[in-house]
PDB file with one MODEL, atoms N, CA, C and O in Angstrom:
MODEL        1
ATOM      1  N   MET A   1     -30.780  24.944  97.950  1.00  0.00           N
ATOM      2  CA  MET A   1     -29.971  24.150  97.046  1.00  0.00           C
ATOM      3  C   MET A   1     -29.121  23.200  97.894  1.00  0.00           C
ATOM      4  O   MET A   1     -28.407  23.629  98.801  1.00  0.00           O
ATOM      5  N   ASN A   2     -29.209  21.913  97.587  1.00  0.00           N
ATOM      6  CA  ASN A   2     -28.423  20.951  98.356  1.00  0.00           C
ATOM      7  C   ASN A   2     -26.978  20.898  97.842  1.00  0.00           C
ATOM      8  O   ASN A   2     -26.640  21.524  96.838  1.00  0.00           O
ATOM      9  N   GLU A   3     -26.150  20.152  98.540  1.00  0.00           N
ATOM     10  CA  GLU A   3     -24.719  20.093  98.213  1.00  0.00           C
ATOM     11  C   GLU A   3     -24.459  19.559  96.806  1.00  0.00           C
ATOM     12  O   GLU A   3     -23.592  20.068  96.096  1.00  0.00           O
ATOM     13  N   GLN A   4     -25.210  18.533  96.404  1.00  0.00           N
ATOM     14  CA  GLN A   4     -25.031  17.947  95.069  1.00  0.00           C
ATOM     15  C   GLN A   4     -25.420  18.951  93.980  1.00  0.00           C
ATOM     16  O   GLN A   4     -24.724  19.078  92.973  1.00  0.00           O
ATOM     17  N   GLU A   5     -26.521  19.655  94.182  1.00  0.00           N
ATOM     18  CA  GLU A   5     -26.945  20.668  93.213  1.00  0.00           C
ATOM     19  C   GLU A   5     -25.941  21.812  93.143  1.00  0.00           C
ATOM     20  O   GLU A   5     -25.641  22.322  92.063  1.00  0.00           O
ATOM     21  N   ARG A   6     -25.430  22.205  94.292  1.00  0.00           N
ATOM     22  CA  ARG A   6     -24.429  23.272  94.343  1.00  0.00           C
ATOM     23  C   ARG A   6     -23.162  22.867  93.593  1.00  0.00           C
ATOM     24  O   ARG A   6     -22.594  23.671  92.854  1.00  0.00           O
ATOM     25  N   ALA A   7     -22.717  21.625  93.781  1.00  0.00           N
ATOM     26  CA  ALA A   7     -21.520  21.134  93.087  1.00  0.00           C
ATOM     27  C   ALA A   7     -21.756  21.094  91.576  1.00  0.00           C
ATOM     28  O   ALA A   7     -20.865  21.449  90.804  1.00  0.00           O
ATOM     29  N   ALA A   8     -22.943  20.666  91.148  1.00  0.00           N
ATOM     30  CA  ALA A   8     -23.271  20.631  89.719  1.00  0.00           C
ATOM     31  C   ALA A   8     -23.279  22.052  89.154  1.00  0.00           C
ATOM     32  O   ALA A   8     -22.789  22.294  88.051  1.00  0.00           O
ATOM     33  N   TYR A   9     -23.835  22.975  89.912  1.00  0.00           N
ATOM     34  CA  TYR A   9     -23.842  24.380  89.480  1.00  0.00           C
ATOM     35  C   TYR A   9     -22.412  24.900  89.342  1.00  0.00           C
ATOM     36  O   TYR A   9     -22.079  25.549  88.350  1.00  0.00           O
ATOM     37  N   GLU A  10     -21.589  24.623  90.312  1.00  0.00           N
ATOM     38  CA  GLU A  10     -20.198  25.092  90.275  1.00  0.00           C
ATOM     39  C   GLU A  10     -19.449  24.524  89.064  1.00  0.00           C
ATOM     40  O   GLU A  10     -18.705  25.248  88.402  1.00  0.00           O
ATOM     41  N   ARG A  11     -19.642  23.235  88.773  1.00  0.00           N
ATOM     42  CA  ARG A  11     -18.997  22.629  87.587  1.00  0.00           C
ATOM     43  C   ARG A  11     -19.486  23.310  86.313  1.00  0.00           C
ATOM     44  O   ARG A  11     -18.687  23.620  85.429  1.00  0.00           O
ATOM     45  N   ALA A  12     -20.786  23.541  86.215  1.00  0.00           N
ATOM     46  CA  ALA A  12     -21.349  24.191  85.029  1.00  0.00           C
ATOM     47  C   ALA A  12     -20.818  25.620  84.901  1.00  0.00           C
ATOM     48  O   ALA A  12     -20.502  26.071  83.800  1.00  0.00           O
ATOM     49  N   HIS A  13     -20.722  26.324  86.018  1.00  0.00           N
ATOM     50  CA  HIS A  13     -20.229  27.696  85.993  1.00  0.00           C
ATOM     51  C   HIS A  13     -18.759  27.742  85.578  1.00  0.00           C
ATOM     52  O   HIS A  13     -18.369  28.593  84.779  1.00  0.00           O
ATOM     53  N   GLN A  14     -17.951  26.844  86.109  1.00  0.00           N
ATOM     54  CA  GLN A  14     -16.540  26.782  85.730  1.00  0.00           C
ATOM     55  C   GLN A  14     -16.387  26.460  84.244  1.00  0.00           C
ATOM     56  O   GLN A  14     -15.525  27.023  83.569  1.00  0.00           O
ATOM     57  N   SER A  15     -17.214  25.564  83.745  1.00  0.00           N
ATOM     58  CA  SER A  15     -17.192  25.224  82.328  1.00  0.00           C
ATOM     59  C   SER A  15     -17.572  26.440  81.479  1.00  0.00           C
ATOM     60  O   SER A  15     -16.954  26.699  80.446  1.00  0.00           O
ATOM     61  N   TYR A  16     -18.586  27.180  81.919  1.00  0.00           N
ATOM     62  CA  TYR A  16     -19.003  28.397  81.220  1.00  0.00           C
ATOM     63  C   TYR A  16     -17.864  29.406  81.172  1.00  0.00           C
ATOM     64  O   TYR A  16     -17.583  29.976  80.118  1.00  0.00           O
ATOM     65  N   LEU A  17     -17.206  29.628  82.308  1.00  0.00           N
ATOM     66  CA  LEU A  17     -16.102  30.587  82.351  1.00  0.00           C
ATOM     67  C   LEU A  17     -14.937  30.163  81.462  1.00  0.00           C
ATOM     68  O   LEU A  17     -14.315  31.000  80.808  1.00  0.00           O
ATOM     69  N   ALA A  18     -14.642  28.867  81.436  1.00  0.00           N
ATOM     70  CA  ALA A  18     -13.560  28.365  80.578  1.00  0.00           C
ATOM     71  C   ALA A  18     -13.919  28.554  79.105  1.00  0.00           C
ATOM     72  O   ALA A  18     -13.073  28.956  78.306  1.00  0.00           O
ATOM     73  N   THR A  19     -15.156  28.270  78.747  1.00  0.00           N
ATOM     74  CA  THR A  19     -15.606  28.470  77.364  1.00  0.00           C
ATOM     75  C   THR A  19     -15.523  29.942  76.987  1.00  0.00           C
ATOM     76  O   THR A  19     -15.048  30.285  75.905  1.00  0.00           O
ATOM     77  N   LYS A  20     -15.981  30.805  77.877  1.00  0.00           N
ATOM     78  CA  LYS A  20     -15.926  32.250  77.636  1.00  0.00           C
ATOM     79  C   LYS A  20     -14.487  32.708  77.412  1.00  0.00           C
ATOM     80  O   LYS A  20     -14.224  33.502  76.510  1.00  0.00           O
ATOM     81  N   ALA A  21     -13.555  32.214  78.225  1.00  0.00           N
ATOM     82  CA  ALA A  21     -12.145  32.583  78.089  1.00  0.00           C
ATOM     83  C   ALA A  21     -11.575  32.103  76.757  1.00  0.00           C
ATOM     84  O   ALA A  21     -10.814  32.821  76.108  1.00  0.00           O
ATOM     85  N   ARG A  22     -11.947  30.883  76.350  1.00  0.00           N
ATOM     86  CA  ARG A  22     -11.459  30.368  75.061  1.00  0.00           C
ATOM     87  C   ARG A  22     -11.997  31.215  73.912  1.00  0.00           C
ATOM     88  O   ARG A  22     -11.267  31.500  72.963  1.00  0.00           O
ATOM     89  N   ARG A  23     -13.268  31.623  73.985  1.00  0.00           N
ATOM     90  CA  ARG A  23     -13.836  32.477  72.925  1.00  0.00           C
ATOM     91  C   ARG A  23     -13.154  33.834  72.882  1.00  0.00           C
ATOM     92  O   ARG A  23     -12.879  34.359  71.803  1.00  0.00           O
ATOM     93  N   GLU A  24     -12.880  34.401  74.043  1.00  0.00           N
ATOM     94  CA  GLU A  24     -12.224  35.707  74.096  1.00  0.00           C
ATOM     95  C   GLU A  24     -10.796  35.646  73.570  1.00  0.00           C
ATOM     96  O   GLU A  24     -10.265  36.659  73.115  1.00  0.00           O
ATOM     97  N   ALA A  25     -10.172  34.485  73.626  1.00  0.00           N
ATOM     98  CA  ALA A  25      -8.792  34.326  73.157  1.00  0.00           C
ATOM     99  C   ALA A  25      -8.709  34.092  71.644  1.00  0.00           C
ATOM    100  O   ALA A  25      -7.617  34.118  71.077  1.00  0.00           O
ATOM    101  N   LEU A  26      -9.828  33.867  70.999  1.00  0.00           N
ATOM    102  CA  LEU A  26      -9.817  33.596  69.563  1.00  0.00           C
ATOM    103  C   LEU A  26      -9.366  34.816  68.772  1.00  0.00           C
ATOM    104  O   LEU A  26      -9.539  35.958  69.198  1.00  0.00           O
ATOM    105  N   GLU A  27      -8.788  34.545  67.617  1.00  0.00           N
ATOM    106  CA  GLU A  27      -8.342  35.609  66.716  1.00  0.00           C
ATOM    107  C   GLU A  27      -8.715  35.252  65.292  1.00  0.00           C
ATOM    108  O   GLU A  27      -9.042  34.104  64.992  1.00  0.00           O
ATOM    109  N   GLY A  28      -8.665  36.228  64.430  1.00  0.00           N
ATOM    110  CA  GLY A  28      -8.844  36.014  62.997  1.00  0.00           C
ATOM    111  C   GLY A  28     -10.171  35.388  62.615  1.00  0.00           C
ATOM    112  O   GLY A  28     -11.232  35.784  63.096  1.00  0.00           O
ATOM    113  N   LYS A  29     -10.080  34.389  61.730  1.00  0.00           N
ATOM    114  CA  LYS A  29     -11.280  33.745  61.188  1.00  0.00           C
ATOM    115  C   LYS A  29     -12.126  33.076  62.259  1.00  0.00           C
ATOM    116  O   LYS A  29     -13.355  33.103  62.198  1.00  0.00           O
ATOM    117  N   GLU A  30     -11.459  32.473  63.243  1.00  0.00           N
ATOM    118  CA  GLU A  30     -12.209  31.802  64.316  1.00  0.00           C
ATOM    119  C   GLU A  30     -13.028  32.811  65.113  1.00  0.00           C
ATOM    120  O   GLU A  30     -14.180  32.548  65.460  1.00  0.00           O
ATOM    121  N   LYS A  31     -12.431  33.963  65.399  1.00  0.00           N
ATOM    122  CA  LYS A  31     -13.147  35.006  66.134  1.00  0.00           C
ATOM    123  C   LYS A  31     -14.349  35.495  65.329  1.00  0.00           C
ATOM    124  O   LYS A  31     -15.441  35.659  65.872  1.00  0.00           O
ATOM    125  N   LYS A  32     -14.144  35.726  64.043  1.00  0.00           N
ATOM    126  CA  LYS A  32     -15.241  36.178  63.176  1.00  0.00           C
ATOM    127  C   LYS A  32     -16.351  35.128  63.089  1.00  0.00           C
ATOM    128  O   LYS A  32     -17.532  35.472  63.059  1.00  0.00           O
ATOM    129  N   LEU A  33     -15.971  33.854  63.049  1.00  0.00           N
ATOM    130  CA  LEU A  33     -16.961  32.781  63.009  1.00  0.00           C
ATOM    131  C   LEU A  33     -17.887  32.855  64.217  1.00  0.00           C
ATOM    132  O   LEU A  33     -19.108  32.815  64.073  1.00  0.00           O
ATOM    133  N   PHE A  34     -17.301  32.964  65.412  1.00  0.00           N
ATOM    134  CA  PHE A  34     -18.127  33.002  66.614  1.00  0.00           C
ATOM    135  C   PHE A  34     -18.914  34.300  66.732  1.00  0.00           C
ATOM    136  O   PHE A  34     -20.018  34.297  67.276  1.00  0.00           O
ATOM    137  N   GLU A  35     -18.376  35.401  66.239  1.00  0.00           N
ATOM    138  CA  GLU A  35     -19.139  36.652  66.222  1.00  0.00           C
ATOM    139  C   GLU A  35     -20.359  36.507  65.317  1.00  0.00           C
ATOM    140  O   GLU A  35     -21.450  36.967  65.654  1.00  0.00           O
ATOM    141  N   MET A  36     -20.166  35.864  64.168  1.00  0.00           N
ATOM    142  CA  MET A  36     -21.266  35.646  63.234  1.00  0.00           C
ATOM    143  C   MET A  36     -22.336  34.740  63.863  1.00  0.00           C
ATOM    144  O   MET A  36     -23.531  35.009  63.743  1.00  0.00           O
ATOM    145  N   ILE A  37     -21.903  33.683  64.524  1.00  0.00           N
ATOM    146  CA  ILE A  37     -22.837  32.764  65.177  1.00  0.00           C
ATOM    147  C   ILE A  37     -23.632  33.493  66.254  1.00  0.00           C
ATOM    148  O   ILE A  37     -24.850  33.336  66.342  1.00  0.00           O
ATOM    149  N   GLU A  38     -22.956  34.280  67.062  1.00  0.00           N
ATOM    150  CA  GLU A  38     -23.616  34.976  68.164  1.00  0.00           C
ATOM    151  C   GLU A  38     -24.566  36.071  67.693  1.00  0.00           C
ATOM    152  O   GLU A  38     -25.477  36.453  68.428  1.00  0.00           O
ATOM    153  N   ASP A  39     -24.367  36.581  66.479  1.00  0.00           N
ATOM    154  CA  ASP A  39     -25.229  37.641  65.946  1.00  0.00           C
ATOM    155  C   ASP A  39     -26.524  37.120  65.335  1.00  0.00           C
ATOM    156  O   ASP A  39     -27.395  37.913  64.978  1.00  0.00           O
ATOM    157  N   VAL A  40     -26.666  35.816  65.208  1.00  0.00           N
ATOM    158  CA  VAL A  40     -27.861  35.246  64.580  1.00  0.00           C
ATOM    159  C   VAL A  40     -29.073  35.450  65.484  1.00  0.00           C
ATOM    160  O   VAL A  40     -29.041  35.123  66.670  1.00  0.00           O
ATOM    161  N   GLU A  41     -30.140  35.995  64.905  1.00  0.00           N
ATOM    162  CA  GLU A  41     -31.416  36.160  65.611  1.00  0.00           C
ATOM    163  C   GLU A  41     -32.333  35.033  65.164  1.00  0.00           C
ATOM    164  O   GLU A  41     -32.743  34.995  64.004  1.00  0.00           O
ATOM    165  N   VAL A  42     -32.657  34.117  66.062  1.00  0.00           N
ATOM    166  CA  VAL A  42     -33.492  32.976  65.676  1.00  0.00           C
ATOM    167  C   VAL A  42     -34.943  33.148  66.079  1.00  0.00           C
ATOM    168  O   VAL A  42     -35.802  32.380  65.646  1.00  0.00           O
ATOM    169  N   GLY A  43     -35.225  34.138  66.895  1.00  0.00           N
ATOM    170  CA  GLY A  43     -36.600  34.406  67.292  1.00  0.00           C
ATOM    171  C   GLY A  43     -37.280  33.192  67.886  1.00  0.00           C
ATOM    172  O   GLY A  43     -36.716  32.499  68.733  1.00  0.00           O
ATOM    173  N   ARG A  44     -38.481  32.943  67.443  1.00  0.00           N
ATOM    174  CA  ARG A  44     -39.248  31.830  68.014  1.00  0.00           C
ATOM    175  C   ARG A  44     -38.817  30.464  67.471  1.00  0.00           C
ATOM    176  O   ARG A  44     -39.366  29.440  67.875  1.00  0.00           O
ATOM    177  N   TYR A  45     -37.851  30.441  66.572  1.00  0.00           N
ATOM    178  CA  TYR A  45     -37.369  29.171  66.017  1.00  0.00           C
ATOM    179  C   TYR A  45     -36.187  28.620  66.804  1.00  0.00           C
ATOM    180  O   TYR A  45     -35.511  27.696  66.351  1.00  0.00           O
ATOM    181  N   SER A  46     -35.941  29.174  67.957  1.00  0.00           N
ATOM    182  CA  SER A  46     -34.892  28.678  68.830  1.00  0.00           C
ATOM    183  C   SER A  46     -35.265  27.293  69.348  1.00  0.00           C
ATOM    184  O   SER A  46     -36.443  26.949  69.446  1.00  0.00           O
ATOM    185  N   ALA A  47     -34.259  26.515  69.674  1.00  0.00           N
ATOM    186  CA  ALA A  47     -34.504  25.182  70.236  1.00  0.00           C
ATOM    187  C   ALA A  47     -35.073  25.322  71.644  1.00  0.00           C
ATOM    188  O   ALA A  47     -34.649  26.186  72.413  1.00  0.00           O
ATOM    189  N   SER A  48     -36.017  24.481  71.967  1.00  0.00           N
ATOM    190  CA  SER A  48     -36.572  24.496  73.317  1.00  0.00           C
ATOM    191  C   SER A  48     -35.645  23.708  74.243  1.00  0.00           C
ATOM    192  O   SER A  48     -34.817  22.918  73.791  1.00  0.00           O
ATOM    193  N   VAL A  49     -35.798  23.934  75.514  1.00  0.00           N
ATOM    194  CA  VAL A  49     -34.986  23.217  76.498  1.00  0.00           C
ATOM    195  C   VAL A  49     -35.196  21.715  76.362  1.00  0.00           C
ATOM    196  O   VAL A  49     -34.237  20.946  76.424  1.00  0.00           O
ATOM    197  N   SER A  50     -36.446  21.291  76.176  1.00  0.00           N
ATOM    198  CA  SER A  50     -36.720  19.848  76.068  1.00  0.00           C
ATOM    199  C   SER A  50     -36.062  19.245  74.832  1.00  0.00           C
ATOM    200  O   SER A  50     -35.611  18.100  74.873  1.00  0.00           O
ATOM    201  N   GLU A  51     -36.001  19.995  73.734  1.00  0.00           N
ATOM    202  CA  GLU A  51     -35.344  19.499  72.519  1.00  0.00           C
ATOM    203  C   GLU A  51     -33.841  19.352  72.738  1.00  0.00           C
ATOM    204  O   GLU A  51     -33.244  18.347  72.351  1.00  0.00           O
ATOM    205  N   VAL A  52     -33.242  20.355  73.358  1.00  0.00           N
ATOM    206  CA  VAL A  52     -31.805  20.309  73.636  1.00  0.00           C
ATOM    207  C   VAL A  52     -31.481  19.162  74.589  1.00  0.00           C
ATOM    208  O   VAL A  52     -30.516  18.428  74.375  1.00  0.00           O
ATOM    209  N   LEU A  53     -32.280  19.008  75.633  1.00  0.00           N
ATOM    210  CA  LEU A  53     -32.036  17.937  76.598  1.00  0.00           C
ATOM    211  C   LEU A  53     -32.209  16.556  75.978  1.00  0.00           C
ATOM    212  O   LEU A  53     -31.482  15.626  76.327  1.00  0.00           O
ATOM    213  N   ALA A  54     -33.170  16.411  75.054  1.00  0.00           N
ATOM    214  CA  ALA A  54     -33.371  15.122  74.383  1.00  0.00           C
ATOM    215  C   ALA A  54     -32.138  14.745  73.561  1.00  0.00           C
ATOM    216  O   ALA A  54     -31.683  13.602  73.612  1.00  0.00           O
ATOM    217  N   ILE A  55     -31.599  15.703  72.805  1.00  0.00           N
ATOM    218  CA  ILE A  55     -30.396  15.434  72.002  1.00  0.00           C
ATOM    219  C   ILE A  55     -29.211  15.129  72.926  1.00  0.00           C
ATOM    220  O   ILE A  55     -28.461  14.182  72.689  1.00  0.00           O
ATOM    221  N   ALA A  56     -29.049  15.936  73.977  1.00  0.00           N
ATOM    222  CA  ALA A  56     -27.945  15.723  74.913  1.00  0.00           C
ATOM    223  C   ALA A  56     -28.027  14.342  75.565  1.00  0.00           C
ATOM    224  O   ALA A  56     -27.007  13.680  75.756  1.00  0.00           O
ATOM    225  N   LYS A  57     -29.236  13.913  75.904  1.00  0.00           N
ATOM    226  CA  LYS A  57     -29.413  12.611  76.556  1.00  0.00           C
ATOM    227  C   LYS A  57     -29.014  11.470  75.621  1.00  0.00           C
ATOM    228  O   LYS A  57     -28.303  10.549  76.024  1.00  0.00           O
ATOM    229  N   VAL A  58     -29.471  11.536  74.382  1.00  0.00           N
ATOM    230  CA  VAL A  58     -29.164  10.470  73.422  1.00  0.00           C
ATOM    231  C   VAL A  58     -27.660  10.362  73.179  1.00  0.00           C
ATOM    232  O   VAL A  58     -27.127   9.259  73.059  1.00  0.00           O
ATOM    233  N   TYR A  59     -26.980  11.500  73.106  1.00  0.00           N
ATOM    234  CA  TYR A  59     -25.546  11.500  72.802  1.00  0.00           C
ATOM    235  C   TYR A  59     -24.668  11.633  74.051  1.00  0.00           C
ATOM    236  O   TYR A  59     -23.465  11.874  73.948  1.00  0.00           O
ATOM    237  N   ASN A  60     -25.276  11.475  75.226  1.00  0.00           N
ATOM    238  CA  ASN A  60     -24.530  11.532  76.489  1.00  0.00           C
ATOM    239  C   ASN A  60     -23.680  12.806  76.574  1.00  0.00           C
ATOM    240  O   ASN A  60     -22.517  12.769  76.978  1.00  0.00           O
ATOM    241  N   ASN A  61     -24.286  13.925  76.186  1.00  0.00           N
ATOM    242  CA  ASN A  61     -23.655  15.253  76.228  1.00  0.00           C
ATOM    243  C   ASN A  61     -22.383  15.362  75.390  1.00  0.00           C
ATOM    244  O   ASN A  61     -21.538  16.212  75.671  1.00  0.00           O
ATOM    245  N   ASN A  62     -22.231  14.528  74.375  1.00  0.00           N
ATOM    246  CA  ASN A  62     -21.038  14.538  73.539  1.00  0.00           C
ATOM    247  C   ASN A  62     -21.323  15.349  72.270  1.00  0.00           C
ATOM    248  O   ASN A  62     -22.001  14.875  71.359  1.00  0.00           O
ATOM    249  N   ALA A  63     -20.798  16.574  72.226  1.00  0.00           N
ATOM    250  CA  ALA A  63     -21.055  17.479  71.107  1.00  0.00           C
ATOM    251  C   ALA A  63     -20.484  16.950  69.786  1.00  0.00           C
ATOM    252  O   ALA A  63     -21.083  17.151  68.729  1.00  0.00           O
ATOM    253  N   ILE A  64     -19.348  16.287  69.842  1.00  0.00           N
ATOM    254  CA  ILE A  64     -18.731  15.766  68.615  1.00  0.00           C
ATOM    255  C   ILE A  64     -19.645  14.734  67.962  1.00  0.00           C
ATOM    256  O   ILE A  64     -19.928  14.813  66.767  1.00  0.00           O
ATOM    257  N   ASN A  65     -20.101  13.775  68.747  1.00  0.00           N
ATOM    258  CA  ASN A  65     -20.962  12.726  68.194  1.00  0.00           C
ATOM    259  C   ASN A  65     -22.334  13.251  67.776  1.00  0.00           C
ATOM    260  O   ASN A  65     -22.950  12.714  66.856  1.00  0.00           O
ATOM    261  N   SER A  66     -22.810  14.294  68.445  1.00  0.00           N
ATOM    262  CA  SER A  66     -24.154  14.803  68.157  1.00  0.00           C
ATOM    263  C   SER A  66     -24.173  15.895  67.101  1.00  0.00           C
ATOM    264  O   SER A  66     -25.248  16.368  66.732  1.00  0.00           O
ATOM    265  N   PHE A  67     -23.019  16.306  66.607  1.00  0.00           N
ATOM    266  CA  PHE A  67     -22.950  17.460  65.709  1.00  0.00           C
ATOM    267  C   PHE A  67     -23.869  17.316  64.500  1.00  0.00           C
ATOM    268  O   PHE A  67     -24.588  18.259  64.168  1.00  0.00           O
ATOM    269  N   HIS A  68     -23.865  16.182  63.844  1.00  0.00           N
ATOM    270  CA  HIS A  68     -24.695  16.006  62.647  1.00  0.00           C
ATOM    271  C   HIS A  68     -26.171  16.166  62.987  1.00  0.00           C
ATOM    272  O   HIS A  68     -26.903  16.842  62.264  1.00  0.00           O
ATOM    273  N   SER A  69     -26.608  15.558  64.068  1.00  0.00           N
ATOM    274  CA  SER A  69     -28.012  15.690  64.472  1.00  0.00           C
ATOM    275  C   SER A  69     -28.347  17.137  64.829  1.00  0.00           C
ATOM    276  O   SER A  69     -29.417  17.632  64.475  1.00  0.00           O
ATOM    277  N   ILE A  70     -27.448  17.806  65.518  1.00  0.00           N
ATOM    278  CA  ILE A  70     -27.674  19.206  65.885  1.00  0.00           C
ATOM    279  C   ILE A  70     -27.748  20.073  64.631  1.00  0.00           C
ATOM    280  O   ILE A  70     -28.608  20.948  64.529  1.00  0.00           O
ATOM    281  N   PHE A  71     -26.850  19.833  63.679  1.00  0.00           N
ATOM    282  CA  PHE A  71     -26.871  20.590  62.433  1.00  0.00           C
ATOM    283  C   PHE A  71     -28.188  20.374  61.691  1.00  0.00           C
ATOM    284  O   PHE A  71     -28.821  21.332  61.248  1.00  0.00           O
ATOM    285  N   CYS A  72     -28.595  19.120  61.559  1.00  0.00           N
ATOM    286  CA  CYS A  72     -29.856  18.816  60.861  1.00  0.00           C
ATOM    287  C   CYS A  72     -31.047  19.443  61.569  1.00  0.00           C
ATOM    288  O   CYS A  72     -31.964  19.945  60.917  1.00  0.00           O
ATOM    289  N   PHE A  73     -31.042  19.419  62.892  1.00  0.00           N
ATOM    290  CA  PHE A  73     -32.105  20.043  63.663  1.00  0.00           C
ATOM    291  C   PHE A  73     -32.161  21.545  63.368  1.00  0.00           C
ATOM    292  O   PHE A  73     -33.240  22.093  63.143  1.00  0.00           O
ATOM    293  N   GLY A  74     -31.021  22.198  63.368  1.00  0.00           N
ATOM    294  CA  GLY A  74     -30.970  23.627  63.043  1.00  0.00           C
ATOM    295  C   GLY A  74     -31.413  23.902  61.617  1.00  0.00           C
ATOM    296  O   GLY A  74     -32.075  24.904  61.348  1.00  0.00           O
ATOM    297  N   PHE A  75     -31.051  23.019  60.711  1.00  0.00           N
ATOM    298  CA  PHE A  75     -31.460  23.172  59.310  1.00  0.00           C
ATOM    299  C   PHE A  75     -32.977  23.094  59.185  1.00  0.00           C
ATOM    300  O   PHE A  75     -33.590  23.888  58.471  1.00  0.00           O
ATOM    301  N   ILE A  76     -33.576  22.138  59.881  1.00  0.00           N
ATOM    302  CA  ILE A  76     -35.037  22.004  59.873  1.00  0.00           C
ATOM    303  C   ILE A  76     -35.679  23.277  60.427  1.00  0.00           C
ATOM    304  O   ILE A  76     -36.642  23.787  59.855  1.00  0.00           O
ATOM    305  N   LYS A  77     -35.148  23.787  61.538  1.00  0.00           N
ATOM    306  CA  LYS A  77     -35.687  25.018  62.127  1.00  0.00           C
ATOM    307  C   LYS A  77     -35.568  26.176  61.129  1.00  0.00           C
ATOM    308  O   LYS A  77     -36.479  26.995  61.015  1.00  0.00           O
ATOM    309  N   GLY A  78     -34.453  26.240  60.413  1.00  0.00           N
ATOM    310  CA  GLY A  78     -34.259  27.292  59.412  1.00  0.00           C
ATOM    311  C   GLY A  78     -35.240  27.182  58.258  1.00  0.00           C
ATOM    312  O   GLY A  78     -35.753  28.191  57.773  1.00  0.00           O
ATOM    313  N   GLN A  79     -35.502  25.954  57.816  1.00  0.00           N
ATOM    314  CA  GLN A  79     -36.482  25.763  56.743  1.00  0.00           C
ATOM    315  C   GLN A  79     -37.859  26.215  57.192  1.00  0.00           C
ATOM    316  O   GLN A  79     -38.583  26.849  56.423  1.00  0.00           O
ATOM    317  N   ARG A  80     -38.230  25.900  58.422  1.00  0.00           N
ATOM    318  CA  ARG A  80     -39.526  26.333  58.952  1.00  0.00           C
ATOM    319  C   ARG A  80     -39.602  27.860  58.999  1.00  0.00           C
ATOM    320  O   ARG A  80     -40.634  28.443  58.666  1.00  0.00           O
ATOM    321  N   ALA A  81     -38.528  28.495  59.405  1.00  0.00           N
ATOM    322  CA  ALA A  81     -38.501  29.947  59.480  1.00  0.00           C
ATOM    323  C   ALA A  81     -38.662  30.564  58.087  1.00  0.00           C
ATOM    324  O   ALA A  81     -39.392  31.541  57.920  1.00  0.00           O
ATOM    325  N   GLU A  82     -37.986  29.997  57.100  1.00  0.00           N
ATOM    326  CA  GLU A  82     -38.103  30.522  55.731  1.00  0.00           C
ATOM    327  C   GLU A  82     -39.514  30.340  55.179  1.00  0.00           C
ATOM    328  O   GLU A  82     -40.040  31.242  54.527  1.00  0.00           O
ATOM    329  N   LYS A  83     -40.130  29.191  55.430  1.00  0.00           N
ATOM    330  CA  LYS A  83     -41.508  28.965  54.978  1.00  0.00           C
ATOM    331  C   LYS A  83     -42.455  29.969  55.625  1.00  0.00           C
ATOM    332  O   LYS A  83     -43.341  30.509  54.964  1.00  0.00           O
ATOM    333  N   ALA A  84     -42.268  30.215  56.904  1.00  0.00           N
ATOM    334  CA  ALA A  84     -43.117  31.178  57.606  1.00  0.00           C
ATOM    335  C   ALA A  84     -42.904  32.583  57.058  1.00  0.00           C
ATOM    336  O   ALA A  84     -43.857  33.352  56.932  1.00  0.00           O
ATOM    337  N   LYS A  85     -41.671  32.918  56.736  1.00  0.00           N
ATOM    338  CA  LYS A  85     -41.345  34.217  56.178  1.00  0.00           C
ATOM    339  C   LYS A  85     -42.039  34.428  54.839  1.00  0.00           C
ATOM    340  O   LYS A  85     -42.579  35.500  54.567  1.00  0.00           O
ATOM    341  N   LYS A  86     -42.016  33.383  54.002  1.00  0.00           N
ATOM    342  CA  LYS A  86     -42.683  33.460  52.695  1.00  0.00           C
ATOM    343  C   LYS A  86     -44.195  33.604  52.855  1.00  0.00           C
ATOM    344  O   LYS A  86     -44.831  34.358  52.119  1.00  0.00           O
ATOM    345  N   ARG A  87     -44.776  32.873  53.829  1.00  0.00           N
ATOM    346  CA  ARG A  87     -46.218  32.986  54.055  1.00  0.00           C
ATOM    347  C   ARG A  87     -46.592  34.402  54.506  1.00  0.00           C
ATOM    348  O   ARG A  87     -47.632  34.926  54.105  1.00  0.00           O
ATOM    349  N   ARG A  88     -45.756  35.015  55.330  1.00  0.00           N
ATOM    350  CA  ARG A  88     -46.037  36.364  55.817  1.00  0.00           C
ATOM    351  C   ARG A  88     -45.962  37.391  54.696  1.00  0.00           C
ATOM    352  O   ARG A  88     -46.669  38.398  54.735  1.00  0.00           O
ATOM    353  N   LYS A  89     -45.115  37.152  53.698  1.00  0.00           N
ATOM    354  CA  LYS A  89     -44.960  38.091  52.585  1.00  0.00           C
ATOM    355  C   LYS A  89     -46.161  38.055  51.645  1.00  0.00           C
ATOM    356  O   LYS A  89     -46.432  39.039  50.957  1.00  0.00           O
ATOM    357  N   LYS A  90     -46.884  36.934  51.604  1.00  0.00           N
ATOM    358  CA  LYS A  90     -48.010  36.806  50.672  1.00  0.00           C
ATOM    359  C   LYS A  90     -49.196  37.612  51.102  1.00  0.00           C
ATOM    360  O   LYS A  90     -50.223  37.609  50.422  1.00  0.00           O
TER     361      LYS A  90
ENDMDL
END
């Protein structure tokens, strides 16, 4: 790993730790919201790395601006999962 890659890894790791600390500090409804999100089993309908990177690239890694697209993407994945579930029941 070269110096630039190491620095990028360190920034990503620090960001991960800060996010983890913020989640651990949550209380009440916010804590329950994130517990509910983390408990979701998406199975094979999870976003692929290439899909996530494509959205991140278009929105320059800005979660606020990309939220609507991310939500719609998740909604589409959920619809596909429900259709597959119905087909399996038949």
